[in-house]
DSSP file (Angstrom, degrees, kcal/mol; ACC not computed):
  #  RESIDUE AA STRUCTURE BP1 BP2  ACC     N-H-->O    O-->H-N    N-H-->O    O-->H-N    TCO  KAPPA ALPHA  PHI   PSI    X-CA   Y-CA   Z-CA
    1    1 A X              0   0    0      0, 0.0     2,-0.1     0, 0.0     0, 0.0   0.000 360.0 360.0 360.0 127.1   58.3  126.8  -40.9
    2    2 A X        -     0   0    0      1,-0.1     2,-0.1     0, 0.0     0, 0.0  -0.372 360.0-100.2 -74.3 156.5   56.2  130.0  -40.8
    3    3 A X        -     0   0    0      1,-0.1     2,-0.3    -2,-0.1    -1,-0.1  -0.395  36.8-109.6 -71.4 151.0   56.9  132.7  -38.3
    4    4 A X        -     0   0    0     59,-0.1     2,-0.3    -2,-0.1    -1,-0.1  -0.664  31.8-131.0 -79.6 135.7   54.7  133.0  -35.2
    5    5 A X        -     0   0    0     -2,-0.3     2,-0.2     1,-0.0    58,-0.1  -0.641  17.8-122.1 -85.7 145.0   52.4  136.0  -35.3
    6    6 A X        -     0   0    0     -2,-0.3     2,-0.8    57,-0.1    56,-0.2  -0.533  28.9-106.2 -80.8 154.8   52.2  138.3  -32.2
    7    7 A X    >>  -     0   0    0     54,-2.3     4,-2.0    -2,-0.2     3,-0.6  -0.737  28.5-155.3 -82.4 111.1   48.9  138.8  -30.5
    8    8 A X  H 3> S+     0   0    0     -2,-0.8     4,-1.7     1,-0.3    -1,-0.2   0.818  90.7  56.4 -64.3 -32.9   48.0  142.4  -31.6
    9    9 A X  H 3> S+     0   0    0      1,-0.2     4,-0.8     2,-0.2    -1,-0.3   0.880 110.0  46.0 -64.3 -36.4   45.7  143.0  -28.6
   10   10 A X  H <> S+     0   0    0     -3,-0.6     4,-2.0     2,-0.2     3,-0.4   0.865 107.9  56.5 -73.2 -36.3   48.7  142.1  -26.3
   11   11 A X  H  < S+     0   0    0     -4,-2.0    -2,-0.2     1,-0.2    -1,-0.2   0.875 108.4  48.1 -62.3 -36.9   51.1  144.3  -28.2
   12   12 A X  H  < S+     0   0    0     -4,-1.7    -1,-0.2    -5,-0.2    -2,-0.2   0.746 117.0  42.1 -74.5 -23.0   48.8  147.3  -27.7
   13   13 A X  H  < S+     0   0    0     -4,-0.8    12,-0.4    -3,-0.4     2,-0.3   0.717 109.8  51.5 -99.2 -23.0   48.4  146.7  -24.0
   14   14 A X     <  -     0   0    0     -4,-2.0     2,-0.4    10,-0.1    10,-0.2  -0.901  53.1-170.9-124.6 146.3   51.9  145.8  -22.8
   15   15 A X  E     -A   23   0A   0      8,-1.3     8,-3.1    -2,-0.3     2,-0.5  -0.992  23.4-128.7-131.1 141.2   55.4  147.3  -23.1
   16   16 A X  E     -A   22   0A   0     -2,-0.4     6,-0.2     6,-0.2     5,-0.1  -0.783  23.4-143.6 -91.5 127.6   58.7  145.7  -22.0
   17   17 A X    >   -     0   0    0      4,-3.3     3,-1.6    -2,-0.5    -1,-0.0  -0.328  28.3-102.2 -81.7 169.6   60.8  147.9  -19.8
   18   18 A X  T 3  S+     0   0    0      1,-0.3    -1,-0.1     2,-0.1    -2,-0.0   0.816 121.8  54.9 -63.6 -30.9   64.6  148.0  -20.0
   19   19 A X  T 3  S-     0   0    0      2,-0.1    -1,-0.3     1,-0.1     3,-0.1   0.398 122.5-104.1 -85.7   5.2   65.0  145.7  -17.0
   20   20 A X  S <  S+     0   0    0     -3,-1.6    -2,-0.1     1,-0.3    -1,-0.1   0.265  80.1 128.4  94.7 -12.2   62.8  143.1  -18.5
   21   21 A X        -     0   0    0     -5,-0.1    -4,-3.3     1,-0.1     2,-0.5  -0.358  57.2-124.5 -72.0 160.9   59.6  143.8  -16.5
   22   22 A X  E     -A   16   0A   0     28,-0.3    28,-2.2    -6,-0.2    -6,-0.2  -0.934  15.3-142.3-114.0 124.3   56.4  144.3  -18.4
   23   23 A X  E     -AB  15  49A   0     -8,-3.1    -8,-1.3    -2,-0.5     2,-0.3  -0.569  23.2-177.7 -80.2 146.1   54.3  147.5  -17.9
   24   24 A X  E     - B   0  48A   0     24,-2.1    24,-0.6    -2,-0.2   -10,-0.1  -0.941  23.5-112.9-138.9 161.2   50.6  147.2  -17.9
   25   25 A X        -     0   0    0    -12,-0.4     2,-0.3    -2,-0.3   -12,-0.0  -0.371  29.1-121.5 -85.5 172.2   47.6  149.5  -17.6
   26   26 A X        -     0   0    0     18,-0.1     3,-0.3    -2,-0.1     2,-0.1  -0.869  20.4-120.3-116.0 151.8   45.2  149.6  -14.8
   27   27 A X  S    S+     0   0    0     -2,-0.3    -1,-0.0     1,-0.2     0, 0.0  -0.365  85.9  34.8 -82.9 165.5   41.4  149.1  -14.8
   28   28 A X  S    S+     0   0    0     -2,-0.1    -1,-0.2     1,-0.1    16,-0.1   0.824  82.1 111.0  64.3  38.0   38.7  151.6  -13.7
   29   29 A X        +     0   0    0     -3,-0.3     4,-0.1    15,-0.0    -2,-0.1   0.461  52.2  78.5-114.3  -4.2   40.6  154.7  -14.9
   30   30 A X  S    S-     0   0    0      1,-0.2     2,-0.3     2,-0.1     3,-0.1   0.941  97.9 -21.0 -84.2 -47.6   38.6  156.0  -17.9
   31   31 A X  S    S+     0   0    0      1,-0.2    -1,-0.2     2,-0.0     0, 0.0  -0.951 105.0  48.0-157.2 171.8   35.5  157.8  -16.6
   32   32 A X    >   +     0   0    0     -2,-0.3     3,-0.7     1,-0.1     4,-0.2   0.930  57.7 154.7  53.5  51.8   33.1  158.4  -13.7
   33   33 A X  G >   +     0   0    0      1,-0.2     3,-1.0     2,-0.1     8,-0.1   0.538  50.7  84.4 -83.2  -6.2   36.0  158.8  -11.3
   34   34 A X  G 3  S+     0   0    0      1,-0.3    -1,-0.2     4,-0.0     4,-0.1   0.753  83.0  60.0 -69.5 -22.0   34.0  160.9   -8.9
   35   35 A X  G <  S+     0   0    0     -3,-0.7    -1,-0.3     2,-0.1     2,-0.2   0.700  93.2  80.8 -76.8 -18.3   32.6  157.7   -7.3
   36   36 A X  S <  S-     0   0    0     -3,-1.0     2,-0.1    -4,-0.2    -4,-0.0  -0.611  85.5-116.9 -87.5 147.9   36.1  156.7   -6.3
   37   37 A X     >  -     0   0    0     -2,-0.2     4,-1.9     1,-0.1     3,-0.4  -0.379  30.4-104.8 -78.9 166.7   37.8  158.1   -3.2
   38   38 A X  H  > S+     0   0    0      1,-0.2     4,-2.4     2,-0.2     5,-0.2   0.838 117.8  57.9 -63.1 -35.8   41.0  160.1   -3.6
   39   39 A X  H  > S+     0   0    0      1,-0.2     4,-2.4     2,-0.2    -1,-0.2   0.911 106.7  48.6 -62.0 -42.0   43.3  157.3   -2.4
   40   40 A X  H  > S+     0   0    0     -3,-0.4     4,-1.7     2,-0.2    -1,-0.2   0.913 111.3  49.7 -64.2 -42.9   42.0  155.0   -5.1
   41   41 A X  H  X S+     0   0    0     -4,-1.9     4,-0.6     1,-0.2    -1,-0.2   0.886 111.4  49.2 -64.7 -38.1   42.5  157.6   -7.8
   42   42 A X  H >< S+     0   0    0     -4,-2.4     3,-1.1     1,-0.2     4,-0.5   0.912 109.0  52.5 -66.3 -41.9   46.1  158.3   -6.5
   43   43 A X  H >< S+     0   0    0     -4,-2.4     3,-1.0     1,-0.3    -1,-0.2   0.829 103.0  58.9 -63.8 -31.0   46.9  154.6   -6.5
   44   44 A X  H 3< S+     0   0    0     -4,-1.7    -1,-0.3     1,-0.2    -2,-0.2   0.677  96.6  62.1 -74.1 -15.4   45.8  154.3  -10.1
   45   45 A X  T << S+     0   0    0     -3,-1.1    -1,-0.2    -4,-0.6    -2,-0.2   0.637  84.5  95.8 -81.7 -13.6   48.3  156.9  -11.2
   46   46 A X  S <  S-     0   0    0     -3,-1.0     2,-0.0    -4,-0.5    -3,-0.0  -0.486  87.4-102.0 -76.7 146.5   51.2  154.7  -10.1
   47   47 A X        -     0   0    0     -2,-0.1     2,-0.4   -24,-0.0    -1,-0.1  -0.344  37.6-154.1 -66.9 149.8   52.9  152.5  -12.7
   48   48 A X  E     -B   24   0A   0    -24,-0.6   -24,-2.1    -4,-0.1     2,-0.3  -0.957   6.1-159.5-127.6 144.8   52.0  148.8  -12.6
   49   49 A X  E     -B   23   0A   0     -2,-0.4   -26,-0.2   -26,-0.2     2,-0.1  -0.842  29.1 -99.0-120.2 160.0   53.9  145.7  -13.8
   50   50 A X        -     0   0    0    -28,-2.2   -28,-0.3    -2,-0.3     5,-0.1  -0.472  46.9 -98.3 -75.5 146.1   52.7  142.3  -14.7
   51   51 A X    >>  -     0   0    0     -2,-0.1     3,-1.3     1,-0.1     4,-0.7  -0.278  31.8-114.5 -63.7 151.9   53.0  139.5  -12.1
   52   52 A X  G >4 S+     0   0    0      1,-0.3     3,-0.6     2,-0.2     4,-0.5   0.804 113.2  58.8 -61.4 -31.6   56.1  137.3  -12.3
   53   53 A X  G 34 S+     0   0    0      1,-0.2     4,-0.3     2,-0.1    -1,-0.3   0.744 108.5  45.8 -71.7 -21.2   54.0  134.2  -13.1
   54   54 A X  G <> S+     0   0    0     -3,-1.3     4,-2.1     1,-0.1    -1,-0.2   0.546  87.4  88.2 -96.9  -8.4   52.5  135.8  -16.2
   55   55 A X  H <X S+     0   0    0     -4,-0.7     4,-2.5    -3,-0.6     5,-0.2   0.893  85.6  52.5 -61.4 -42.9   55.7  137.3  -17.7
   56   56 A X  H  > S+     0   0    0     -4,-0.5     4,-1.5     1,-0.2    -1,-0.2   0.917 111.8  45.4 -61.4 -45.0   56.6  134.2  -19.8
   57   57 A X  H  > S+     0   0    0     -4,-0.3     4,-1.6     1,-0.2    -1,-0.2   0.893 113.8  48.4 -66.7 -40.3   53.1  134.0  -21.4
   58   58 A X  H  X S+     0   0    0     -4,-2.1     4,-2.2     1,-0.2    -2,-0.2   0.894 108.9  52.7 -70.9 -38.6   52.9  137.7  -22.2
   59   59 A X  H  X S+     0   0    0     -4,-2.5     4,-2.3     1,-0.2    -1,-0.2   0.861 108.3  52.4 -63.6 -33.5   56.4  137.8  -23.7
   60   60 A X  H  < S+     0   0    0     -4,-1.5    -1,-0.2    -5,-0.2    -2,-0.2   0.867 110.7  47.4 -68.5 -35.2   55.4  134.9  -26.0
   61   61 A X  H  < S+     0   0    0     -4,-1.6   -54,-2.3     2,-0.2    -2,-0.2   0.860 115.0  45.9 -72.2 -34.9   52.3  136.9  -27.1
   62   62 A X  H  <        0   0    0     -4,-2.2    -2,-0.2   -56,-0.2    -3,-0.2   0.913 360.0 360.0 -76.2 -42.7   54.3  140.0  -27.8
   63   63 A X     <        0   0    0     -4,-2.3    -1,-0.2    -5,-0.2    -2,-0.2   0.465 360.0 360.0 -88.2 360.0   57.3  138.5  -29.6
């Protein structure tokens, strides 16, 4: 039986934390941030994790 390949796009986007949660990036952070208010920009600096319903699928793509 051949090994399953990981999805390279998912490997680049997600990291598994020590407690098993999966870190993810946030959208709308790259450029033209002057249109966003300060609260939105501050919220985008906070770390984000994947929702619990998606963890199983993403771990399968990563491993």
